[in-house]
C-alpha positions in Angstrom: -2.5 11.4 25.5 0.5 11.2 22.9 0.2 9.7 19.5 1.8 6.1 18.5 4.4 6.9 15.7 5.9 4.8 13.2 8.2 5.1 10.1 7.3 4.7 6.6 9.3 4.6 3.0 7.7 4.0 0.0 9.9 3.0 -2.9 8.7 3.6 -6.5 9.8 3.3 -9.7 10.5 7.1 -10.2 10.4 7.9 -6.5 11.8 6.9 -2.8 8.7 9.0 -0.4 9.4 8.5 3.9 8.0 10.2 6.6 6.7 9.8 10.3 3.3 8.4 10.7 0.7 8.7 13.7 -0.4 5.1 13.6 -3.5 6.1 15.7 -4.9 8.3 12.8 -3.1 6.9 10.1 -1.7 9.8 8.7 1.7 11.5 7.9 3.0 13.7 10.9 4.6 17.1 9.0 5.7 17.0 5.5 7.2 13.7 3.5 10.8 13.8 2.0 10.7 12.6 -1.8 13.9 11.6 -3.7 14.4 10.4 -7.4 14.7 6.8 -7.6 18.5 6.3 -8.8 19.1 5.4 -12.2 20.0 2.2 -12.3 17.9 1.2 -9.0 20.5 -1.3 -7.9 20.0 -2.6 -4.2 22.9 -0.6 -2.6 21.9 2.5 -4.7 18.2 2.4 -3.5 19.5 1.7 0.4 21.3 4.8 0.4 18.8 6.7 -0.7 16.7 5.3 2.1 18.9 5.8 4.8 19.2 9.5 3.4 15.8 9.8 4.0 15.7 8.3 7.5 18.4 10.1 8.8 17.1 13.3 7.2 13.9 12.6 10.2 16.9 11.5 12.7 14.2 8.0 13.1 15.8 5.7 15.4 13.2 3.1 15.9 12.0 0.7 13.8 10.4 1.0 10.2 8.4 0.0 7.6 9.7 -0.4 3.3 7.8 -1.3 0.5 9.5 -2.5 -2.9 7.5 -2.6 -6.3 8.2 -6.7 -5.8 7.0 -9.4 -4.8 8.5 -9.8 -1.1 8.5 -13.1 0.6 9.9 -13.5 3.9 11.8 -9.9 3.3 13.4 -11.5 -0.3 12.8 -9.6 -3.7 11.4 -12.5 -6.2 10.2 -10.3 -8.8 11.3 -6.8 -10.2 8.9 -5.1 -12.9 9.8 -1.6 -12.4 13.1 -1.5 -10.3 16.3 -2.9 -11.3 17.0 -6.8 -12.1 19.4 -7.1 -9.6 16.8 -6.6 -6.8 15.5 -10.6 -7.9 16.4 -12.8 -5.1 18.1 -9.8 -3.1 17.3 -9.9 1.2 15.9 -6.8 0.7 14.9 -6.8 4.7 18.6 -8.1 5.6 20.3 -5.2 3.2 17.9 -2.1 4.7 18.7 -3.5 8.6 22.1 -3.4 7.7 22.5 0.0 6.2 20.4 1.4 8.8 22.2 -0.1 11.6 19.1 -1.9 12.8 18.1 -5.3 14.3 16.8 -7.5 11.2 13.5 -7.6 13.0 13.1 -4.0 13.3 12.9 -3.3 9.7 9.9 -4.9 7.8 9.6 -5.0 3.8 6.8 -5.7 1.7 5.0 -5.0 -1.4 4.1 -1.7 -2.2 0.5 -2.4 -3.4 0.2 -4.3 -0.1 1.2 -1.2 2.1 -1.1 1.2 0.5 -3.9 -1.5 0.7 -3.4 -2.1 4.5 -3.3 1.8 5.0 -6.5 2.3 3.1 -8.3 -1.2 5.2 -6.8 0.3 8.4 -7.8 3.9 8.2 -10.3 4.1 5.2 -14.3 3.7 5.3 -15.6 0.5 7.2 -17.0 -1.0 4.5 -13.8 -1.1 2.7 -13.3 -4.0 5.4 -16.3 -6.2 3.6 -15.7 -8.8 1.2 -13.5 -9.3 -1.6 -12.0 -5.6 -2.1 -9.0 -4.9 -4.5 -6.7 -2.1 -4.7 -5.2 -0.7 -7.6 -2.7 1.4 -7.6 -2.0 3.6 -11.0 1.8 4.5 -11.1 4.6 3.4 -13.4 3.1 0.1 -13.1 -0.3 -1.3 -11.9 0.3 -2.5 -8.1 -2.6 -4.6 -6.8 -3.7 -5.6 -3.2 -6.2 -8.3 -2.3 -8.5 -8.6 0.8 -10.9 -11.1 1.7 -12.9 -9.5 4.8 -10.4 -6.7 5.3 -7.5 -9.7 5.7 -4.6 -9.5 3.2 -3.7 -12.3 0.9 -0.3 -10.9 0.1 1.7 -10.6 -3.4 -0.7 -10.6 -5.7 -0.1 -9.4 -9.1 -2.9 -8.3 -11.0 -1.1 -5.7 -13.1 0.4 -8.3 -15.1 -2.7 -9.8 -16.1 -2.7 -10.3 -19.4 -5.2 -8.4 -21.3 -5.8 -8.3 -25.5 -2.0 -10.0 -25.8 -0.4 -7.6 -23.8 0.9 -7.3 -19.8 -2.1 -4.8 -18.5 -0.1 -2.4 -16.9 1.8 -1.7 -20.3 -1.6 -0.3 -21.5 -3.5 0.7 -18.5 -0.7 2.2 -16.2 -0.6 5.8 -15.4 2.5 6.2 -16.7 1.2 5.0 -20.3 -1.1 8.0 -19.9 1.8 10.5 -19.7 4.3 8.7 -22.1 1.5 8.8 -25.1 -0.8 11.8 -23.7 -4.0 10.1 -24.0 -6.8 11.9 -22.4 -8.5 11.1 -19.3 -11.2 9.7 -21.5 -8.8 7.6 -23.6 -6.9 6.2 -20.7 -10.3 5.3 -18.9 -11.0 3.3 -21.6 -8.0 1.1 -21.5 -8.3 1.0 -17.3 -11.9 -0.1 -17.7 -11.1 -3.0 -20.7 -8.1 -4.1 -17.9 -10.4 -4.0 -15.0 -13.4 -5.7 -16.7 -10.6 -8.7 -17.0 -9.8 -8.8 -13.8 -13.5 -8.6 -12.3 -14.2 -11.7 -14.7 -11.1 -13.7 -12.4 -12.5 -12.7 -8.7 -15.7 -11.1 -8.9 -14.6 -8.5 -6.5 -16.9 -6.4 -4.2 -15.2 -3.2 -4.4 -12.3 -1.9 -6.0 -9.9 1.2 -4.5 -8.1 3.0 -6.9 -4.6 4.4 -5.8 -1.9 5.9 -7.0 -1.1 9.3 -8.4 -3.9 9.5 -10.4 -6.5 9.1 -7.7 -5.8 12.8 -6.4 -7.7 13.5 -10.0 -10.0 10.5 -9.5 -13.0 13.2 -10.3 -12.0 13.2 -13.9 -11.5 9.2 -14.7 -13.3 7.3 -12.4 -17.2 8.4 -13.8 -15.8 7.1 -17.4 -15.1 3.7 -16.3 -17.7 1.5 -18.0 -17.3 -1.9 -15.3 -19.9 -3.3 -12.9 -17.6 -3.2 -9.8 -18.3 -0.1 -7.5 -14.9 2.0 -7.8 -13.7 4.4 -5.1 -10.8 6.9 -4.9 -8.2 5.8 -2.3 -8.8 8.1 0.9 -4.9 8.6 1.7 -4.2 9.0 -2.1 -0.1 8.5 -3.0 0.6 8.9 0.9 -0.8 5.3 1.6 2.5 3.4 0.8 4.3 5.2 3.7 1.5 4.7 5.7 0.9 1.1 5.0 4.6 0.3 5.5 5.1 1.9 9.0 1.4 0.3 9.8 3.0 -3.1 8.6 5.7 -2.5 11.1 3.9 -2.1 13.9 1.9 -5.4 13.4 4.3 -7.6 12.3 3.6 -8.1 9.0 5.4 -10.8 7.3 4.7 -11.3 3.5 
C-alpha cells in the first residue's frame, strides 16, 4: 500500500527547510532542502524562497508552511525573529498566490506549534497524556502547549520575563553560540527559564526540540527542574513534518 505523502516548509530565522513527508510514518521521504533565510526576511523575499523549495521537489499538491509568528486564520500577528513587515501580513494568501494554489490548499501555522503537532502525532504515546509543552531552542525559543494531545495554539512562552529579561534573549540556542557558553553555563540559563514556566502551568512533560535536541545528552542531564524533560524524537525535521501533517488534518490557527 502506497504511503500518504504531504509537503512541509519550515521557515526559521536563519534557514528555510522543506521536503516531502510520509504522513503515515511521520518522517521525511528522501533529503530535505535548506536555503538560508533572506536578509532582510521580508514577506516577498521569503515567499520566493518557499517557491524555490517547492519547485525543486516539483510538488504540485497542498502543503503546510510554518512561520516564527503567532498565526490566526492565516495572518501573522507577531514577528519576533523575522522582519517586522510580516506584522498583519495575510501569509496564507501570500503563499497561495506565489505558489499558484487555491487558498485552501495552503495552511500556515506557528513553527513551534507545527513541531509540537509532529511530536504529539508521531512520538511516544506518553507524549499525549496530561499537560505537555514542547520548547524549540533555536534563534529564539518557541513553544507549543498540549492538553491530552490537543493543541492550544499560539502560546508565546519564549517571551516570558525571567529576572527582568525576555527569556529567549538569555536562553535561546543562538545565545549559547553568540556568547560561546559551555553546555553547563547554558543549561543553567535554560533551567532558570523552565522553572519560571513550571510555576505558571505545572506541565507533566516537557519536550525539548530545535537543533540542540541533537545534542540532548550534553545538556538535558544538567537541568535542575522538577518536570521530566525529554529530547524531541523528530529533532530538527519536526517543523517540516508538522506543517505537512497540519495540512492533512485541516489545521486553522
